[in-house]
VODREN-252141 format. One record per residue (C-alpha): x, y, z. Coordinates in steps of 0.2 Angstrom, whole numbers, plus 5000, padded with zeros to 4 digits. Layout:
REM residues N
<torse><xx>X</xx><yy>Y</yy><zz>Z</zz></torse>
...
END
This chain:
REM residues 296
<torse><xx>5215</xx><yy>5072</yy><zz>4077</zz></torse>
<torse><xx>5203</xx><yy>5086</yy><zz>4081</zz></torse>
<torse><xx>5197</xx><yy>5097</yy><zz>4071</zz></torse>
<torse><xx>5206</xx><yy>5114</yy><zz>4074</zz></torse>
<torse><xx>5198</xx><yy>5133</yy><zz>4071</zz></torse>
<torse><xx>5205</xx><yy>5143</yy><zz>4058</zz></torse>
<torse><xx>5197</xx><yy>5158</yy><zz>4061</zz></torse>
<torse><xx>5183</xx><yy>5168</yy><zz>4054</zz></torse>
<torse><xx>5182</xx><yy>5171</yy><zz>4032</zz></torse>
<torse><xx>5171</xx><yy>5184</yy><zz>4024</zz></torse>
<torse><xx>5170</xx><yy>5174</yy><zz>4007</zz></torse>
<torse><xx>5153</xx><yy>5182</yy><zz>3999</zz></torse>
<torse><xx>5151</xx><yy>5202</yy><zz>3998</zz></torse>
<torse><xx>5134</xx><yy>5199</yy><zz>4001</zz></torse>
<torse><xx>5135</xx><yy>5183</yy><zz>4015</zz></torse>
<torse><xx>5138</xx><yy>5181</yy><zz>4032</zz></torse>
<torse><xx>5154</xx><yy>5176</yy><zz>4041</zz></torse>
<torse><xx>5161</xx><yy>5158</yy><zz>4040</zz></torse>
<torse><xx>5171</xx><yy>5149</yy><zz>4054</zz></torse>
<torse><xx>5186</xx><yy>5138</yy><zz>4048</zz></torse>
<torse><xx>5191</xx><yy>5122</yy><zz>4054</zz></torse>
<torse><xx>5205</xx><yy>5111</yy><zz>4048</zz></torse>
<torse><xx>5209</xx><yy>5092</yy><zz>4053</zz></torse>
<torse><xx>5224</xx><yy>5087</yy><zz>4045</zz></torse>
<torse><xx>5221</xx><yy>5089</yy><zz>4025</zz></torse>
<torse><xx>5201</xx><yy>5091</yy><zz>4027</zz></torse>
<torse><xx>5195</xx><yy>5108</yy><zz>4028</zz></torse>
<torse><xx>5178</xx><yy>5116</yy><zz>4030</zz></torse>
<torse><xx>5169</xx><yy>5129</yy><zz>4037</zz></torse>
<torse><xx>5152</xx><yy>5135</yy><zz>4048</zz></torse>
<torse><xx>5139</xx><yy>5147</yy><zz>4040</zz></torse>
<torse><xx>5138</xx><yy>5158</yy><zz>4055</zz></torse>
<torse><xx>5119</xx><yy>5164</yy><zz>4056</zz></torse>
<torse><xx>5115</xx><yy>5182</yy><zz>4068</zz></torse>
<torse><xx>5100</xx><yy>5180</yy><zz>4080</zz></torse>
<torse><xx>5105</xx><yy>5162</yy><zz>4084</zz></torse>
<torse><xx>5113</xx><yy>5153</yy><zz>4097</zz></torse>
<torse><xx>5134</xx><yy>5150</yy><zz>4099</zz></torse>
<torse><xx>5142</xx><yy>5140</yy><zz>4111</zz></torse>
<torse><xx>5163</xx><yy>5134</yy><zz>4109</zz></torse>
<torse><xx>5173</xx><yy>5127</yy><zz>4122</zz></torse>
<torse><xx>5192</xx><yy>5125</yy><zz>4121</zz></torse>
<torse><xx>5200</xx><yy>5106</yy><zz>4126</zz></torse>
<torse><xx>5216</xx><yy>5102</yy><zz>4127</zz></torse>
<torse><xx>5232</xx><yy>5113</yy><zz>4123</zz></torse>
<torse><xx>5233</xx><yy>5127</yy><zz>4108</zz></torse>
<torse><xx>5244</xx><yy>5123</yy><zz>4097</zz></torse>
<torse><xx>5252</xx><yy>5129</yy><zz>4078</zz></torse>
<torse><xx>5242</xx><yy>5135</yy><zz>4063</zz></torse>
<torse><xx>5256</xx><yy>5132</yy><zz>4052</zz></torse>
<torse><xx>5259</xx><yy>5143</yy><zz>4038</zz></torse>
<torse><xx>5256</xx><yy>5144</yy><zz>4019</zz></torse>
<torse><xx>5242</xx><yy>5131</yy><zz>4022</zz></torse>
<torse><xx>5256</xx><yy>5118</yy><zz>4027</zz></torse>
<torse><xx>5254</xx><yy>5112</yy><zz>4046</zz></torse>
<torse><xx>5266</xx><yy>5113</yy><zz>4057</zz></torse>
<torse><xx>5278</xx><yy>5100</yy><zz>4058</zz></torse>
<torse><xx>5280</xx><yy>5102</yy><zz>4078</zz></torse>
<torse><xx>5262</xx><yy>5106</yy><zz>4081</zz></torse>
<torse><xx>5272</xx><yy>5117</yy><zz>4095</zz></torse>
<torse><xx>5260</xx><yy>5124</yy><zz>4108</zz></torse>
<torse><xx>5258</xx><yy>5144</yy><zz>4107</zz></torse>
<torse><xx>5252</xx><yy>5156</yy><zz>4121</zz></torse>
<torse><xx>5233</xx><yy>5158</yy><zz>4124</zz></torse>
<torse><xx>5235</xx><yy>5178</yy><zz>4121</zz></torse>
<torse><xx>5241</xx><yy>5177</yy><zz>4105</zz></torse>
<torse><xx>5232</xx><yy>5182</yy><zz>4090</zz></torse>
<torse><xx>5245</xx><yy>5176</yy><zz>4076</zz></torse>
<torse><xx>5244</xx><yy>5157</yy><zz>4086</zz></torse>
<torse><xx>5260</xx><yy>5155</yy><zz>4075</zz></torse>
<torse><xx>5278</xx><yy>5147</yy><zz>4084</zz></torse>
<torse><xx>5291</xx><yy>5156</yy><zz>4078</zz></torse>
<torse><xx>5297</xx><yy>5148</yy><zz>4065</zz></torse>
<torse><xx>5281</xx><yy>5146</yy><zz>4057</zz></torse>
<torse><xx>5276</xx><yy>5164</yy><zz>4060</zz></torse>
<torse><xx>5295</xx><yy>5168</yy><zz>4050</zz></torse>
<torse><xx>5288</xx><yy>5156</yy><zz>4035</zz></torse>
<torse><xx>5274</xx><yy>5165</yy><zz>4034</zz></torse>
<torse><xx>5282</xx><yy>5183</yy><zz>4035</zz></torse>
<torse><xx>5292</xx><yy>5179</yy><zz>4022</zz></torse>
<torse><xx>5278</xx><yy>5178</yy><zz>4008</zz></torse>
<torse><xx>5268</xx><yy>5194</yy><zz>4014</zz></torse>
<torse><xx>5264</xx><yy>5207</yy><zz>4003</zz></torse>
<torse><xx>5263</xx><yy>5218</yy><zz>4021</zz></torse>
<torse><xx>5278</xx><yy>5213</yy><zz>4024</zz></torse>
<torse><xx>5287</xx><yy>5220</yy><zz>4007</zz></torse>
<torse><xx>5296</xx><yy>5205</yy><zz>4004</zz></torse>
<torse><xx>5290</xx><yy>5201</yy><zz>3987</zz></torse>
<torse><xx>5292</xx><yy>5217</yy><zz>3977</zz></torse>
<torse><xx>5290</xx><yy>5209</yy><zz>3962</zz></torse>
<torse><xx>5273</xx><yy>5202</yy><zz>3964</zz></torse>
<torse><xx>5264</xx><yy>5204</yy><zz>3945</zz></torse>
<torse><xx>5248</xx><yy>5204</yy><zz>3953</zz></torse>
<torse><xx>5237</xx><yy>5222</yy><zz>3951</zz></torse>
<torse><xx>5233</xx><yy>5228</yy><zz>3967</zz></torse>
<torse><xx>5221</xx><yy>5240</yy><zz>3972</zz></torse>
<torse><xx>5223</xx><yy>5256</yy><zz>3986</zz></torse>
<torse><xx>5208</xx><yy>5260</yy><zz>3997</zz></torse>
<torse><xx>5200</xx><yy>5269</yy><zz>4010</zz></torse>
<torse><xx>5192</xx><yy>5262</yy><zz>4023</zz></torse>
<torse><xx>5183</xx><yy>5270</yy><zz>4039</zz></torse>
<torse><xx>5177</xx><yy>5259</yy><zz>4056</zz></torse>
<torse><xx>5170</xx><yy>5272</yy><zz>4065</zz></torse>
<torse><xx>5171</xx><yy>5293</yy><zz>4065</zz></torse>
<torse><xx>5188</xx><yy>5299</yy><zz>4064</zz></torse>
<torse><xx>5194</xx><yy>5280</yy><zz>4061</zz></torse>
<torse><xx>5200</xx><yy>5280</yy><zz>4043</zz></torse>
<torse><xx>5215</xx><yy>5272</yy><zz>4034</zz></torse>
<torse><xx>5222</xx><yy>5270</yy><zz>4018</zz></torse>
<torse><xx>5227</xx><yy>5253</yy><zz>4014</zz></torse>
<torse><xx>5233</xx><yy>5240</yy><zz>3996</zz></torse>
<torse><xx>5226</xx><yy>5223</yy><zz>3993</zz></torse>
<torse><xx>5226</xx><yy>5212</yy><zz>3977</zz></torse>
<torse><xx>5213</xx><yy>5216</yy><zz>3965</zz></torse>
<torse><xx>5209</xx><yy>5197</yy><zz>3963</zz></torse>
<torse><xx>5202</xx><yy>5198</yy><zz>3981</zz></torse>
<torse><xx>5188</xx><yy>5211</yy><zz>3978</zz></torse>
<torse><xx>5185</xx><yy>5218</yy><zz>3994</zz></torse>
<torse><xx>5188</xx><yy>5201</yy><zz>4007</zz></torse>
<torse><xx>5201</xx><yy>5213</yy><zz>4014</zz></torse>
<torse><xx>5191</xx><yy>5224</yy><zz>4020</zz></torse>
<torse><xx>5178</xx><yy>5214</yy><zz>4027</zz></torse>
<torse><xx>5192</xx><yy>5202</yy><zz>4036</zz></torse>
<torse><xx>5197</xx><yy>5220</yy><zz>4046</zz></torse>
<torse><xx>5180</xx><yy>5227</yy><zz>4050</zz></torse>
<torse><xx>5178</xx><yy>5242</yy><zz>4037</zz></torse>
<torse><xx>5161</xx><yy>5248</yy><zz>4038</zz></torse>
<torse><xx>5163</xx><yy>5256</yy><zz>4024</zz></torse>
<torse><xx>5177</xx><yy>5259</yy><zz>4011</zz></torse>
<torse><xx>5181</xx><yy>5267</yy><zz>3993</zz></torse>
<torse><xx>5194</xx><yy>5261</yy><zz>3980</zz></torse>
<torse><xx>5204</xx><yy>5275</yy><zz>3975</zz></torse>
<torse><xx>5216</xx><yy>5267</yy><zz>3962</zz></torse>
<torse><xx>5224</xx><yy>5251</yy><zz>3956</zz></torse>
<torse><xx>5239</xx><yy>5245</yy><zz>3946</zz></torse>
<torse><xx>5259</xx><yy>5238</yy><zz>3950</zz></torse>
<torse><xx>5261</xx><yy>5232</yy><zz>3969</zz></torse>
<torse><xx>5274</xx><yy>5246</yy><zz>3969</zz></torse>
<torse><xx>5266</xx><yy>5262</yy><zz>3962</zz></torse>
<torse><xx>5252</xx><yy>5256</yy><zz>3975</zz></torse>
<torse><xx>5262</xx><yy>5255</yy><zz>3987</zz></torse>
<torse><xx>5269</xx><yy>5271</yy><zz>3984</zz></torse>
<torse><xx>5252</xx><yy>5279</yy><zz>3982</zz></torse>
<torse><xx>5248</xx><yy>5273</yy><zz>4001</zz></torse>
<torse><xx>5263</xx><yy>5281</yy><zz>4009</zz></torse>
<torse><xx>5260</xx><yy>5299</yy><zz>4001</zz></torse>
<torse><xx>5243</xx><yy>5297</yy><zz>4007</zz></torse>
<torse><xx>5245</xx><yy>5293</yy><zz>4021</zz></torse>
<torse><xx>5255</xx><yy>5306</yy><zz>4024</zz></torse>
<torse><xx>5245</xx><yy>5318</yy><zz>4013</zz></torse>
<torse><xx>5227</xx><yy>5314</yy><zz>4022</zz></torse>
<torse><xx>5235</xx><yy>5309</yy><zz>4039</zz></torse>
<torse><xx>5228</xx><yy>5292</yy><zz>4042</zz></torse>
<torse><xx>5236</xx><yy>5279</yy><zz>4049</zz></torse>
<torse><xx>5240</xx><yy>5261</yy><zz>4036</zz></torse>
<torse><xx>5235</xx><yy>5253</yy><zz>4053</zz></torse>
<torse><xx>5222</xx><yy>5255</yy><zz>4067</zz></torse>
<torse><xx>5221</xx><yy>5243</yy><zz>4084</zz></torse>
<torse><xx>5207</xx><yy>5232</yy><zz>4083</zz></torse>
<torse><xx>5202</xx><yy>5240</yy><zz>4101</zz></torse>
<torse><xx>5199</xx><yy>5255</yy><zz>4093</zz></torse>
<torse><xx>5187</xx><yy>5250</yy><zz>4080</zz></torse>
<torse><xx>5178</xx><yy>5238</yy><zz>4093</zz></torse>
<torse><xx>5174</xx><yy>5255</yy><zz>4104</zz></torse>
<torse><xx>5166</xx><yy>5263</yy><zz>4093</zz></torse>
<torse><xx>5156</xx><yy>5249</yy><zz>4082</zz></torse>
<torse><xx>5139</xx><yy>5251</yy><zz>4093</zz></torse>
<torse><xx>5136</xx><yy>5268</yy><zz>4088</zz></torse>
<torse><xx>5139</xx><yy>5271</yy><zz>4072</zz></torse>
<torse><xx>5132</xx><yy>5286</yy><zz>4065</zz></torse>
<torse><xx>5120</xx><yy>5288</yy><zz>4048</zz></torse>
<torse><xx>5125</xx><yy>5279</yy><zz>4031</zz></torse>
<torse><xx>5125</xx><yy>5298</yy><zz>4025</zz></torse>
<torse><xx>5137</xx><yy>5304</yy><zz>4039</zz></torse>
<torse><xx>5151</xx><yy>5290</yy><zz>4038</zz></torse>
<torse><xx>5149</xx><yy>5289</yy><zz>4017</zz></torse>
<torse><xx>5151</xx><yy>5308</yy><zz>4019</zz></torse>
<torse><xx>5167</xx><yy>5306</yy><zz>4028</zz></torse>
<torse><xx>5174</xx><yy>5293</yy><zz>4016</zz></torse>
<torse><xx>5170</xx><yy>5305</yy><zz>4000</zz></torse>
<torse><xx>5179</xx><yy>5320</yy><zz>4010</zz></torse>
<torse><xx>5195</xx><yy>5310</yy><zz>4011</zz></torse>
<torse><xx>5194</xx><yy>5303</yy><zz>3993</zz></torse>
<torse><xx>5192</xx><yy>5320</yy><zz>3987</zz></torse>
<torse><xx>5207</xx><yy>5326</yy><zz>3996</zz></torse>
<torse><xx>5216</xx><yy>5311</yy><zz>3989</zz></torse>
<torse><xx>5213</xx><yy>5314</yy><zz>3971</zz></torse>
<torse><xx>5219</xx><yy>5331</yy><zz>3972</zz></torse>
<torse><xx>5235</xx><yy>5328</yy><zz>3973</zz></torse>
<torse><xx>5233</xx><yy>5320</yy><zz>3955</zz></torse>
<torse><xx>5251</xx><yy>5324</yy><zz>3949</zz></torse>
<torse><xx>5260</xx><yy>5329</yy><zz>3966</zz></torse>
<torse><xx>5266</xx><yy>5313</yy><zz>3971</zz></torse>
<torse><xx>5253</xx><yy>5301</yy><zz>3961</zz></torse>
<torse><xx>5261</xx><yy>5287</yy><zz>3954</zz></torse>
<torse><xx>5259</xx><yy>5288</yy><zz>3935</zz></torse>
<torse><xx>5256</xx><yy>5268</yy><zz>3935</zz></torse>
<torse><xx>5241</xx><yy>5271</yy><zz>3946</zz></torse>
<torse><xx>5224</xx><yy>5272</yy><zz>3938</zz></torse>
<torse><xx>5213</xx><yy>5282</yy><zz>3947</zz></torse>
<torse><xx>5195</xx><yy>5273</yy><zz>3949</zz></torse>
<torse><xx>5179</xx><yy>5285</yy><zz>3954</zz></torse>
<torse><xx>5174</xx><yy>5287</yy><zz>3971</zz></torse>
<torse><xx>5158</xx><yy>5273</yy><zz>3977</zz></torse>
<torse><xx>5154</xx><yy>5270</yy><zz>3996</zz></torse>
<torse><xx>5151</xx><yy>5253</yy><zz>4000</zz></torse>
<torse><xx>5143</xx><yy>5249</yy><zz>4017</zz></torse>
<torse><xx>5146</xx><yy>5234</yy><zz>4025</zz></torse>
<torse><xx>5135</xx><yy>5240</yy><zz>4041</zz></torse>
<torse><xx>5121</xx><yy>5227</yy><zz>4036</zz></torse>
<torse><xx>5134</xx><yy>5213</yy><zz>4031</zz></torse>
<torse><xx>5142</xx><yy>5216</yy><zz>4048</zz></torse>
<torse><xx>5123</xx><yy>5216</yy><zz>4056</zz></torse>
<torse><xx>5128</xx><yy>5235</yy><zz>4063</zz></torse>
<torse><xx>5113</xx><yy>5242</yy><zz>4056</zz></torse>
<torse><xx>5098</xx><yy>5236</yy><zz>4067</zz></torse>
<torse><xx>5090</xx><yy>5248</yy><zz>4078</zz></torse>
<torse><xx>5101</xx><yy>5257</yy><zz>4090</zz></torse>
<torse><xx>5117</xx><yy>5248</yy><zz>4084</zz></torse>
<torse><xx>5122</xx><yy>5231</yy><zz>4093</zz></torse>
<torse><xx>5127</xx><yy>5243</yy><zz>4110</zz></torse>
<torse><xx>5143</xx><yy>5246</yy><zz>4119</zz></torse>
<torse><xx>5153</xx><yy>5229</yy><zz>4119</zz></torse>
<torse><xx>5156</xx><yy>5226</yy><zz>4140</zz></torse>
<torse><xx>5168</xx><yy>5216</yy><zz>4142</zz></torse>
<torse><xx>5181</xx><yy>5207</yy><zz>4126</zz></torse>
<torse><xx>5189</xx><yy>5190</yy><zz>4129</zz></torse>
<torse><xx>5207</xx><yy>5190</yy><zz>4129</zz></torse>
<torse><xx>5210</xx><yy>5169</yy><zz>4127</zz></torse>
<torse><xx>5204</xx><yy>5155</yy><zz>4131</zz></torse>
<torse><xx>5209</xx><yy>5142</yy><zz>4142</zz></torse>
<torse><xx>5208</xx><yy>5122</yy><zz>4143</zz></torse>
<torse><xx>5189</xx><yy>5118</yy><zz>4146</zz></torse>
<torse><xx>5185</xx><yy>5136</yy><zz>4146</zz></torse>
<torse><xx>5167</xx><yy>5140</yy><zz>4136</zz></torse>
<torse><xx>5160</xx><yy>5155</yy><zz>4128</zz></torse>
<torse><xx>5140</xx><yy>5156</yy><zz>4122</zz></torse>
<torse><xx>5128</xx><yy>5168</yy><zz>4118</zz></torse>
<torse><xx>5116</xx><yy>5175</yy><zz>4104</zz></torse>
<torse><xx>5125</xx><yy>5181</yy><zz>4090</zz></torse>
<torse><xx>5122</xx><yy>5199</yy><zz>4086</zz></torse>
<torse><xx>5136</xx><yy>5205</yy><zz>4075</zz></torse>
<torse><xx>5151</xx><yy>5200</yy><zz>4067</zz></torse>
<torse><xx>5166</xx><yy>5214</yy><zz>4059</zz></torse>
<torse><xx>5182</xx><yy>5208</yy><zz>4054</zz></torse>
<torse><xx>5187</xx><yy>5194</yy><zz>4065</zz></torse>
<torse><xx>5175</xx><yy>5198</yy><zz>4079</zz></torse>
<torse><xx>5161</xx><yy>5188</yy><zz>4083</zz></torse>
<torse><xx>5147</xx><yy>5202</yy><zz>4095</zz></torse>
<torse><xx>5138</xx><yy>5188</yy><zz>4108</zz></torse>
<torse><xx>5123</xx><yy>5194</yy><zz>4119</zz></torse>
<torse><xx>5128</xx><yy>5183</yy><zz>4132</zz></torse>
<torse><xx>5116</xx><yy>5187</yy><zz>4144</zz></torse>
<torse><xx>5118</xx><yy>5198</yy><zz>4163</zz></torse>
<torse><xx>5137</xx><yy>5199</yy><zz>4156</zz></torse>
<torse><xx>5131</xx><yy>5211</yy><zz>4141</zz></torse>
<torse><xx>5139</xx><yy>5211</yy><zz>4124</zz></torse>
<torse><xx>5155</xx><yy>5200</yy><zz>4124</zz></torse>
<torse><xx>5166</xx><yy>5202</yy><zz>4109</zz></torse>
<torse><xx>5176</xx><yy>5186</yy><zz>4104</zz></torse>
<torse><xx>5192</xx><yy>5190</yy><zz>4092</zz></torse>
<torse><xx>5191</xx><yy>5172</yy><zz>4083</zz></torse>
<torse><xx>5211</xx><yy>5174</yy><zz>4079</zz></torse>
<torse><xx>5212</xx><yy>5171</yy><zz>4098</zz></torse>
<torse><xx>5201</xx><yy>5154</yy><zz>4093</zz></torse>
<torse><xx>5213</xx><yy>5147</yy><zz>4081</zz></torse>
<torse><xx>5223</xx><yy>5133</yy><zz>4085</zz></torse>
<torse><xx>5211</xx><yy>5126</yy><zz>4099</zz></torse>
<torse><xx>5201</xx><yy>5111</yy><zz>4099</zz></torse>
<torse><xx>5184</xx><yy>5116</yy><zz>4100</zz></torse>
<torse><xx>5170</xx><yy>5108</yy><zz>4106</zz></torse>
<torse><xx>5151</xx><yy>5114</yy><zz>4106</zz></torse>
<torse><xx>5145</xx><yy>5122</yy><zz>4122</zz></torse>
<torse><xx>5125</xx><yy>5125</yy><zz>4127</zz></torse>
<torse><xx>5118</xx><yy>5142</yy><zz>4130</zz></torse>
<torse><xx>5118</xx><yy>5141</yy><zz>4146</zz></torse>
<torse><xx>5137</xx><yy>5140</yy><zz>4148</zz></torse>
<torse><xx>5138</xx><yy>5158</yy><zz>4149</zz></torse>
<torse><xx>5158</xx><yy>5165</yy><zz>4149</zz></torse>
<torse><xx>5172</xx><yy>5154</yy><zz>4157</zz></torse>
<torse><xx>5186</xx><yy>5162</yy><zz>4150</zz></torse>
<torse><xx>5198</xx><yy>5178</yy><zz>4153</zz></torse>
<torse><xx>5191</xx><yy>5194</yy><zz>4150</zz></torse>
<torse><xx>5195</xx><yy>5212</yy><zz>4151</zz></torse>
<torse><xx>5179</xx><yy>5224</yy><zz>4152</zz></torse>
<torse><xx>5180</xx><yy>5238</yy><zz>4140</zz></torse>
<torse><xx>5176</xx><yy>5258</yy><zz>4137</zz></torse>
<torse><xx>5179</xx><yy>5269</yy><zz>4149</zz></torse>
<torse><xx>5182</xx><yy>5266</yy><zz>4167</zz></torse>
<torse><xx>5198</xx><yy>5253</yy><zz>4176</zz></torse>
<torse><xx>5198</xx><yy>5239</yy><zz>4165</zz></torse>
<torse><xx>5199</xx><yy>5222</yy><zz>4177</zz></torse>
<torse><xx>5202</xx><yy>5206</yy><zz>4169</zz></torse>
<torse><xx>5195</xx><yy>5188</yy><zz>4178</zz></torse>
<torse><xx>5186</xx><yy>5173</yy><zz>4174</zz></torse>
<torse><xx>5168</xx><yy>5176</yy><zz>4178</zz></torse>
END
């Protein structure tokens, strides 16, 4: 049995990303360091990662482009215990409501279990966020719905849109001010749809640009290509320049900056690849112009 990638984690608010691995009941993590080389090669067939920390009983194969990396049965089991799917409304834990900023004009409202701290925000790639309130699950969910309608912000933003704006972020002051403006509009609703059971929290802009390595001179630069899936024998190698949410940004030399959604790595057995291996998996061009996909 080989080590199977389980994706990217953000366990520490001041630390960097950690790539997870599993082999049977064994788990481990590999801390990633910005500015260093990172290369891997996919091997064999991509298989289901299971659900709720349990291995898939059939090790079912899953499509290369699936970000879920679960077979239909494991996906059903995982969703049956999902707060996001509203399948456990009697969850007794305390929840927090937040505003998350991903780039100019890209703000969403959401909820997360208080015990998780800001891990959920880092997992989503939120560059800046502020808490809004805390309370029971259903009060937090109600506030999320009210704020989404009142502020005109979504509860989900596609990762492709987040990636498109990461390379050129405004200053810390500008991005904080955008979150502060929405926070002010949100708390002004107090008594007009704001659930009584939800305690309001003070504004505090938490900026993750440093944790994600997005705040260097000139930012990371525009992403030129994005990996759309791995293939048996295909390699991805370059210098790690940034990471946000599930994404790794690699300087791939002549190929420019390539982003790898680590959710596409889950379920694969991966071996090390030398920096000269380049990118030999399917990619798609990003940004303006026509998208052209291919192996190169």
